[in-house]
Residue, then its C-alpha position, 0 to 999 in steps of 0.5 A: x850932690x844931685x844935679x839937674x842936667x838939661x836932656x835932649x835927643x843926644x841923651x836918648x841912650x842914657x834915657x833908654x837905659x834909665x827907663x828900661x831899668x824899671x820894667x814894671x813902670x814901663x809895663x804900667x805906663x806903656x803896656x810893655x816892659x821895655x822901651x825902644x829908641x822910638x818910644x824915647x824920641x816920642x817923649x821928646x817930641x810930644x808937642x801938646x804942651x811945652x815941657x822941660x826935661x832933665x837928666x838927674x846926675x849924681x856922682x858923675x852918673x846919669x841916674x834918673x829923668x825928670x820932666x815937667x811943664x810949667x803950664x797945662x792948658x787943661x787946668x792952667x797948673x804946672x805938672x810934673x810929668x815924670x820922675x824916674x830913678x834908675x833901678x840900681x840907685x833906688x833906696x838911697x833917697x835920690x827920688x825924694x831929693x830929685x823931687x825936692x830939687x823940682x819943688x825948690x825950682x817951682x817955688x823959686x819961679x813963684x808957683x803956688x801949687x803943682x800937679x801930677x798924675x799917678x796910675x792908680x795901680x802904681x801903689x809904690x808911686x802913690x805912697x811916695x807922692x802921698x808921703x811928699x804931701x800930694x793929695x788926690x783931687x780926682x780920678x780920670x782915665x788916661x790911656x784907658x787906665x785909672x789915673x789919680x790927679x794929685x796936687x801939692x800946695x807949695x810954701 
């Protein structure tokens, strides 16, 4: 069973291993294929919005990361900031299961809709989010790259 486990600075090495298993994503998101400890710590310290960050645990192993905010002051929506599964665990439906855990959590909290940003050049990610029912609501520039703002209404 896939579980969410609260992450924190004590799990920096686990997070770095997960993030660095996906060099193509890192290149798109951060402009470099590999992240260091400082990059991961920055993710934990970004103070613009309050967020929750979890490790995905499956069969006793940390296999992914998910983070989100319940309130983005720019649009007053909850945002899914990151959902990333370790490269060696791809193709097993775990990213979808992780998203469904997140969606259930949001539904239980009474959230009517969630948003996320997907880089326009992340065609694989874009297909994934569209299959899960997200639709593009606008396109913006983020870190000087085109980002699709996507939304899904929850039941």
